[in-house]
C-alpha positions in Angstrom: 11.9 -5.0 32.3 15.4 -3.7 32.6 18.5 -4.5 30.4 19.8 -6.7 33.1 16.8 -9.2 32.6 17.5 -9.4 28.8 19.9 -11.9 27.1 23.3 -10.9 25.7 23.2 -8.5 22.7 22.1 -10.1 19.5 23.9 -9.6 16.2 22.0 -6.4 15.7 24.0 -5.0 18.6 20.9 -4.7 20.9 19.7 -6.7 23.7 16.4 -8.7 23.1 14.2 -11.3 24.8 14.5 -15.0 24.0 10.8 -15.0 23.1 9.4 -12.4 20.7 7.8 -9.6 22.7 4.1 -9.0 22.5 3.6 -6.6 25.4 5.4 -3.5 26.6 6.7 -5.0 29.9 8.7 -7.5 28.0 11.1 -4.8 26.8 13.0 -2.2 28.8 10.7 0.3 30.5 12.8 3.3 30.2 12.5 5.1 26.9 15.7 5.7 25.0 17.8 2.8 26.5 19.2 0.1 24.1 16.3 -2.4 23.3 13.4 -0.4 24.5 10.7 0.4 21.8 11.6 3.4 19.7 9.4 6.4 20.4 6.9 7.6 17.7 8.6 10.9 17.6 12.1 9.5 16.9 10.6 7.3 14.2 8.7 10.2 12.6 11.8 12.4 12.6 13.9 9.6 11.1 11.2 9.3 8.4 11.3 13.0 7.6 15.0 13.0 7.6 15.2 10.3 5.0 12.4 11.8 2.9 14.3 15.0 2.7 17.6 13.2 2.0 16.2 11.5 -1.0 14.0 14.4 -2.1 16.9 16.9 -2.5 19.1 15.0 -5.0 15.9 13.5 -6.7 14.8 17.2 -7.2 17.9 18.1 -9.0 17.7 14.9 -11.0 14.2 15.7 -12.1 15.2 19.2 -13.0 18.2 18.0 -14.9 15.8 15.3 -16.9 13.4 18.3 -17.9 10.7 17.7 -15.3 9.2 21.1 -14.5 6.1 22.8 -13.2 4.3 25.5 -15.1 4.0 28.4 -12.7 1.7 30.7 -14.6 -1.1 30.6 -17.2 -4.0 28.3 -17.5 -1.9 25.3 -17.2 -0.4 26.4 -13.9 0.6 23.5 -11.7 0.9 21.0 -14.5 4.2 19.2 -15.2 6.0 19.1 -18.4 8.8 16.8 -19.6 9.1 13.0 -19.0 6.6 12.2 -16.6 8.1 8.7 -15.9 10.7 10.5 -13.9 7.9 10.9 -11.2 8.2 7.1 -10.7 11.9 7.3 -9.7 11.4 8.7 -6.2 9.3 5.9 -4.7 11.6 3.4 -6.5 14.7 4.9 -5.2 13.2 5.4 -1.7 12.3 1.7 -1.4 15.7 0.6 -2.7 17.4 3.0 -0.1 15.4 1.5 2.7 15.8 -2.0 1.6 19.7 -1.8 1.1 20.3 0.1 4.5 17.9 -1.6 6.7 19.1 -5.1 5.7 22.8 -4.3 6.0 22.8 -2.2 9.2 19.3 -1.9 10.5 19.5 1.8 10.0 18.9 4.4 7.3 20.6 7.7 7.7 17.6 9.1 9.4 17.2 6.2 11.8 21.0 6.4 12.6 20.7 10.1 13.5 17.5 9.4 15.5 19.0 6.5 17.3 16.6 3.8 16.4 17.1 0.4 14.6 15.0 -2.0 12.7 15.5 -5.7 14.0 13.8 -9.0 13.4 10.9 -9.4 15.7 11.5 -13.2 16.2 15.4 -13.1 16.7 16.4 -9.6 17.4 18.9 -9.8 14.6 19.0 -7.8 11.4 16.4 -8.3 8.8 17.0 -10.3 5.7 17.0 -8.4 2.4 13.6 -10.0 1.6 12.2 -8.6 4.9 13.7 -5.3 4.4 12.2 -5.1 0.9 8.7 -6.1 2.3 8.9 -3.5 5.0 9.8 -0.8 2.4 7.2 -2.1 -0.1 4.1 -2.1 2.1 4.0 1.7 2.2 6.1 2.5 -0.8 3.9 0.6 -3.3 1.0 3.3 -2.6 3.5 6.1 -3.4 4.5 4.4 -6.6 0.9 3.9 -7.6 0.1 7.6 -6.8 3.0 8.8 -8.9 1.2 7.3 -12.0 -1.7 9.6 -11.5 -0.5 12.3 -14.0 0.8 9.7 -16.4 -2.3 7.8 -16.4 -4.5 10.9 -16.2 -6.3 9.5 -13.2 -6.1 12.2 -10.4 -7.9 10.2 -7.8 -4.7 7.9 -7.8 -2.8 10.9 -6.3 -4.8 10.4 -2.9 -3.0 7.1 -2.3 0.1 9.1 -1.4 -1.7 9.6 2.0 -1.9 5.8 2.6 1.7 5.4 3.8 1.0 8.0 6.6 -1.9 6.0 7.8 0.2 2.9 7.7 2.9 4.5 9.9 0.2 5.6 12.3 -0.9 1.9 12.9 2.2 1.7 15.3 -0.1 3.3 17.9 -2.4 0.2 17.9 0.4 -2.2 18.8 1.7 -2.5 22.5 5.2 -2.7 21.2 4.7 -0.2 18.4 4.7 -2.6 15.4 3.0 -1.0 12.4 1.4 -2.8 9.6 4.6 -2.7 7.7 6.5 -4.2 10.7 4.1 -7.1 10.9 4.2 -7.8 7.3 8.0 -7.9 7.4 8.4 -9.4 10.8 10.2 -6.5 12.3 10.3 -4.3 15.3 11.9 -0.9 15.8 14.0 -0.3 18.9 16.1 2.4 20.5 19.7 2.2 19.6 21.6 4.9 21.4 25.2 5.2 20.4 27.8 4.2 23.0 29.5 7.1 24.7 33.0 7.9 23.5 35.8 7.1 25.8 37.6 9.9 27.4 40.6 11.1 25.4 43.1 10.0 27.8 41.7 6.5 27.9 41.6 6.3 24.1 45.2 7.3 24.0 46.2 4.7 26.5 
């Protein structure tokens, strides 16, 4: 399907079918055009960028609050200081996702990678509740895994790999909707930025 076959752009700024798409041919065929399913590579890159973006200031915060790793001796690898600080990262990450996705459809990573999260039913922006569900489905496993050193149950740390498995489920959907997308009623589409007008035209 080409963009010409789609209705006018929705409030999200992207063209979208009148009926929620369930097959690949109900969306633009050419990758990277507005309204086409976002590629796995761009989605993964957006996740990595957001993860690093949150991790860097969080690392400084953890250090400032006394969270350190023992680098030598019999206790090498163990953490010292207030372990509850470990819970901040998944909480901050979920709040970051919820706020930006509900307001603009894009986190910083998604904006840089030119993808946008929209409502699967309408093509509009997600409600705060939808965005919260979308962030919570993978985020809760990060949160629980962070309690492993606090509770002294190392096996809980393995749950940090569940979000990756959730993200991989996009491959099982014709329109690349993962478990978190289905839970929230969302879909991720390509959202290339409009080219800037020539300087002479902008100054006219």
